[in-house]
C-alpha positions as CSV (number, residue, x, y, z in Angstrom):
1,M,180.4,213.2,117.9
2,K,179.7,215.7,114.8
3,A,179.1,214.3,111.1
4,M,177.8,215.1,107.6
5,I,174.8,212.2,107.5
6,I,173.0,211.9,104.3
7,N,168.8,210.8,104.8
8,K,167.7,210.4,101.5
9,F,170.1,210.3,98.1
10,G,170.0,213.3,95.2
11,G,171.7,216.3,95.0
12,T,174.5,218.0,97.5
13,E,171.5,219.7,99.2
14,V,170.9,216.3,101.2
15,F,174.1,216.5,103.4
16,E,172.7,217.5,107.3
17,K,175.2,218.7,110.1
18,S,174.4,216.3,112.9
19,E,175.3,214.5,116.1
20,V,176.0,211.1,116.2
21,E,177.1,208.4,118.0
22,T,181.0,207.4,118.4
23,P,181.7,204.4,117.0
24,S,182.1,201.5,119.3
25,L,185.4,199.8,119.2
26,K,185.9,196.4,117.0
27,P,188.3,193.6,117.8
28,G,190.8,194.1,115.4
29,H,189.6,197.6,114.4
30,I,191.2,201.3,115.5
31,L,189.3,204.3,116.5
32,V,190.5,207.0,114.6
33,K,190.4,211.2,115.3
34,V,189.7,212.2,111.4
35,A,191.8,215.0,110.7
36,A,190.6,215.3,107.0
37,T,189.2,213.1,104.1
38,S,189.0,213.7,100.4
39,V,186.5,213.4,97.5
40,N,185.9,210.6,95.2
41,T,183.6,210.2,92.0
42,V,182.3,207.1,93.7
43,D,181.1,209.7,96.4
44,T,179.2,211.5,94.0
45,M,177.9,208.4,92.9
46,I,176.8,206.8,95.7
47,R,175.2,210.0,96.7
48,Q,173.1,210.6,93.6
49,M,172.1,206.9,92.7
50,G,172.0,205.5,96.0
51,K,170.2,201.9,96.1
52,D,170.8,202.0,92.3
53,L,174.4,201.0,92.7
54,P,175.1,197.6,95.2
55,L,177.6,199.2,96.9
56,S,175.7,202.0,98.3
57,P,174.9,202.1,102.4
58,D,171.2,202.5,103.6
59,P,170.1,206.0,104.4
60,P,170.9,207.8,107.3
61,A,174.5,207.4,106.4
62,I,177.5,208.9,106.5
63,L,179.9,209.3,103.2
64,G,183.7,209.4,102.3
65,M,186.0,207.0,102.1
66,D,189.7,208.7,102.4
67,F,191.0,209.9,105.5
68,A,194.3,210.6,107.3
69,G,194.0,211.1,111.4
70,T,195.3,209.7,114.5
71,V,194.4,206.6,116.3
72,E,192.2,207.1,119.6
73,K,191.8,203.7,120.3
74,V,192.8,200.2,119.4
75,G,190.7,197.1,119.4
76,E,191.3,194.0,120.7
77,G,194.0,192.3,118.9
78,T,195.4,194.8,116.8
79,T,198.8,194.6,116.3
80,K,199.6,197.1,113.4
81,F,199.3,200.2,115.4
82,S,199.2,202.5,118.7
83,V,197.3,205.0,119.8
84,G,198.9,208.3,119.1
85,D,199.5,206.7,115.3
86,E,199.3,209.1,112.6
87,V,197.8,207.2,109.8
88,Y,195.9,207.2,106.6
89,G,193.5,205.0,104.7
90,C,190.4,203.9,102.3
91,A,187.9,202.4,105.0
92,G,184.4,203.2,104.7
93,G,181.7,205.2,103.3
94,L,179.9,201.9,101.7
95,A,177.8,198.9,102.4
96,D,177.8,198.5,106.2
97,L,181.1,200.9,106.7
98,Q,180.8,204.2,108.2
99,G,182.4,206.8,106.4
100,T,184.9,209.6,106.8
101,L,182.3,212.8,107.1
102,A,182.5,212.7,110.8
103,E,185.3,213.8,113.8
104,Y,185.8,209.8,114.4
105,M,185.4,206.5,112.5
106,L,185.9,203.0,113.3
107,A,188.9,201.5,110.4
108,D,190.0,197.7,109.6
109,E,193.5,198.1,110.9
110,K,193.9,195.8,107.4
111,L,192.8,198.6,105.4
112,V,195.0,201.4,107.4
113,A,198.9,202.4,107.2
114,L,201.3,204.8,108.7
115,K,200.7,208.2,106.9
116,P,203.8,209.4,105.1
117,K,206.0,211.8,107.3
118,S,206.7,213.8,104.4
119,L,202.7,214.8,103.8
120,S,200.8,216.7,106.0
121,M,197.3,215.3,107.0
122,K,195.7,216.9,104.2
123,E,198.0,215.7,101.5
124,A,197.6,212.3,102.6
125,A,193.9,212.4,102.6
126,G,194.3,212.8,98.9
127,I,196.1,209.7,98.5
128,P,194.8,206.0,99.5
129,L,191.9,205.7,97.2
130,V,193.6,207.4,94.2
131,G,196.8,205.9,95.2
132,I,196.0,202.2,95.5
133,T,193.9,202.4,92.1
134,A,197.1,203.9,90.9
135,Y,199.3,201.3,92.0
136,E,197.4,198.5,90.9
137,G,196.2,199.1,87.5
138,L,200.4,199.9,86.8
139,T,201.3,196.9,88.9
140,R,198.9,194.5,86.9
141,A,200.1,195.7,84.0
142,A,203.8,195.2,85.0
143,V,204.8,198.4,83.9
144,H,208.9,198.4,84.0
145,K,212.3,200.3,82.8
146,G,212.2,201.2,79.4
147,Q,208.6,200.8,78.2
148,K,206.0,203.9,77.0
149,V,203.4,204.6,79.0
150,L,200.0,206.6,78.0
151,V,198.4,208.0,80.9
152,H,194.8,209.3,80.0
153,G,193.4,211.6,82.5
154,G,197.1,212.5,83.8
155,A,195.6,215.9,85.7
156,G,192.9,213.6,87.7
157,G,192.9,212.1,91.3
158,V,193.8,209.1,89.9
159,G,196.1,210.2,87.2
160,H,198.6,212.2,88.6
161,L,199.6,210.0,90.7
162,A,199.6,207.2,87.7
163,V,202.5,209.6,86.0
164,Q,204.4,209.7,89.0
165,L,204.0,205.9,89.7
166,A,204.9,205.3,86.2
167,K,207.9,207.5,86.1
168,Y,208.7,205.7,89.5
169,F,209.0,202.5,88.0
170,G,211.2,203.5,85.4
171,A,209.0,204.2,82.2
172,E,208.9,207.0,79.8
173,V,205.3,208.9,80.5
174,F,202.8,210.9,78.1
175,S,199.8,212.0,79.7
176,T,196.6,213.1,78.2
177,G,194.7,216.9,78.9
178,G,192.3,219.0,77.8
179,T,193.5,222.7,79.3
180,D,196.6,224.3,79.5
181,E,196.1,224.1,83.4
182,Q,196.2,220.3,82.9
183,L,198.6,220.0,80.3
184,N,201.1,222.4,82.5
185,L,200.2,220.2,85.8
186,I,201.0,217.1,83.7
187,K,204.1,218.4,82.2
188,D,205.5,219.1,86.1
189,L,204.9,216.1,87.0
190,G,207.4,215.1,84.6
191,A,205.2,213.4,81.6
192,T,205.0,214.4,78.0
193,P,201.7,216.1,77.9
194,I,199.1,215.3,75.1
195,N,196.2,217.7,74.3
196,F,193.8,215.3,73.1
197,K,191.6,218.1,72.0
198,N,193.9,219.2,69.5
199,E,195.8,215.8,68.4
200,T,194.5,212.5,67.2
201,V,195.3,209.5,68.5
202,E,197.0,208.3,65.1
203,N,198.9,211.8,65.4
204,Y,200.4,211.1,68.9
205,V,200.8,207.5,68.6
206,E,202.9,208.3,65.4
207,K,204.7,211.2,67.2
208,Y,205.7,209.6,70.1
209,T,206.2,206.1,68.8
210,N,207.1,205.8,65.5
211,G,203.4,204.2,65.0
212,T,204.3,201.1,66.8
213,G,201.8,202.2,70.0
214,F,202.5,202.4,73.6
215,D,203.5,199.4,75.6
216,V,201.1,200.0,78.5
217,I,198.0,202.5,78.7
218,F,196.1,203.6,82.3
219,D,193.1,205.0,81.0
220,S,191.6,206.5,84.1
221,V,188.7,208.2,82.1
222,G,187.4,204.8,80.5
223,G,183.7,204.1,79.1
224,A,184.0,205.1,75.7
225,N,187.7,206.1,75.6
226,L,188.9,202.9,75.8
227,I,188.3,202.8,72.2
228,N,191.1,205.4,71.8
229,S,193.4,203.2,74.3
230,F,192.8,200.3,72.5
231,N,193.7,202.3,68.8
232,A,197.0,203.6,70.8
233,A,198.2,200.3,72.1
234,A,200.8,198.3,70.6
235,L,200.5,195.1,70.0
236,N,200.2,192.9,73.1
237,A,200.1,195.9,75.0
238,H,198.3,196.2,78.5
239,I,195.5,199.0,79.6
240,A,194.4,199.3,82.9
241,T,191.3,200.9,83.3
242,T,189.2,201.9,86.4
243,V,185.9,202.9,84.2
244,S,184.4,199.9,82.1
245,L,180.8,200.0,82.9
246,V,180.2,200.1,79.0
247,E,179.3,198.2,75.8
248,I,182.1,198.3,73.3
249,D,183.4,196.8,70.5
250,L,186.7,194.5,71.2
251,T,187.6,193.7,67.8
252,T,190.9,196.2,67.7
253,A,191.8,194.6,71.2
254,H,191.4,191.0,69.8
255,F,193.5,191.4,66.8
256,K,196.3,193.4,68.8
257,G,196.2,191.0,71.5
258,L,195.4,193.2,74.0
259,S,195.3,192.6,77.4
260,L,192.6,194.4,79.9
261,H,192.6,195.1,83.5
262,V,189.7,196.3,85.2
263,I,190.4,198.3,88.6
264,F,188.1,197.9,91.1
265,M,189.6,198.9,94.6
266,L,186.3,199.0,96.6
267,I,186.6,194.8,96.3
268,P,188.5,194.3,99.6
269,M,186.1,196.6,101.5
270,L,182.7,195.4,100.0
271,Y,183.6,191.8,100.2
272,N,186.3,191.4,103.3
273,H,188.6,189.7,100.5
274,K,192.1,190.3,101.0
275,R,192.0,193.5,102.9
276,E,195.4,193.0,103.9
277,V,197.0,194.0,100.6
278,H,195.6,197.5,100.7
279,G,197.3,198.4,103.9
280,E,200.6,196.7,102.4
281,I,200.2,198.9,99.3
282,L,199.8,202.1,101.2
283,S,202.5,201.1,103.3
284,E,204.9,201.0,99.9
285,L,203.0,204.3,98.9
286,S,204.2,205.9,101.9
287,K,207.9,204.8,101.3
288,I,207.5,206.0,97.8
289,I,206.2,209.3,99.1
290,D,208.9,209.7,101.8
291,S,211.6,208.9,99.2
292,G,210.4,212.0,97.5
293,N,209.3,209.8,94.0
294,M,205.6,210.9,94.6
295,K,203.4,213.7,96.0
296,P,199.5,214.5,95.8
297,Y,198.7,217.5,93.8
298,I,196.0,218.9,96.3
299,D,193.1,221.3,94.4
300,K,193.8,224.8,95.5
301,K,189.8,225.4,97.0
302,D,189.8,224.5,100.6
303,F,186.7,223.1,102.0
304,K,185.3,222.2,105.5
305,L,183.2,219.1,106.8
306,E,180.4,221.2,106.6
307,E,181.0,222.2,102.9
308,I,181.2,219.0,102.0
309,G,177.8,219.4,99.5
310,K,180.2,222.4,97.8
311,A,183.3,220.0,97.8
312,H,181.5,217.7,95.6
313,D,180.1,220.4,93.5
314,H,183.5,221.6,92.7
315,L,184.3,217.8,91.4
316,A,181.7,217.8,89.1
317,S,182.6,220.7,87.7
318,A,185.3,219.3,86.1
319,T,187.4,222.0,86.8
320,A,189.4,220.7,89.8
321,L,193.1,219.8,89.7
322,G,194.3,216.4,91.8
323,K,192.4,215.7,94.4
324,I,189.6,217.8,96.4
325,V,190.4,217.5,100.0
326,V,187.8,218.3,103.3
327,S,189.1,219.6,106.4
328,I,187.2,218.1,109.6
């Protein structure tokens, strides 16, 4: 089968087009003919950092985690899917799991769900990693009707789905962005846009919460921005973040009694720990999407498999909106 492989870690030039063997079927797994995949920040981190990341595969490796495609074969003991089913998931591209930058991939059926009927393959490929992350963060923070939720980075891959899911859960949603394009997308998604370049945390907390702070903050920026989240939070508020690899002063979090939820959605793949939960979340997201309550925003630039390096560069440019998708 055709695939893009890396024999070493580094810049985007490390991707090489190659012919490799189609994966052999295993019990409890499905062989998927991949139609599309998407690019996530963790994909670029693996390519650049290599074995400095404990989750990186050994080269030669096929990267890529998200996919949408069609079930080609089913392994012994497989009960969820049949040949011909259109599916989506996040099931490879790290450790010893082959990724999605290939014509076919082997996926644990627990990590997969039926694709939303209302989405194209390209749209569905933009959902799994970011959709699971957004859903897990908001549900762990117990978002519910009547709350005010702040999403940092609401025009990004995770953020634009978190905005829609928070609305679906009944919250009034606000979100930060830094360009007119980002702020317009946030507004189109039904949230109140906040230009973090022009407005201080103190100003928008006063403006939108009368100074009391937000009940839940989903921080898809994380790192040093967590201080902004602490400052914007109400007493006993919940903060969910996807980026917590940082040394930070927790004094404000302590005196406000904040709950911090660190979302690392790769755990089920890495450790084979409760993988079925990801399949269940994806099934729930399919229902939410097909009911018209959520839709992925796909960046306008199109990429083919051989252009994966350009897709990585586009993500690194910080000019992409929503998800970057690669057609196989």
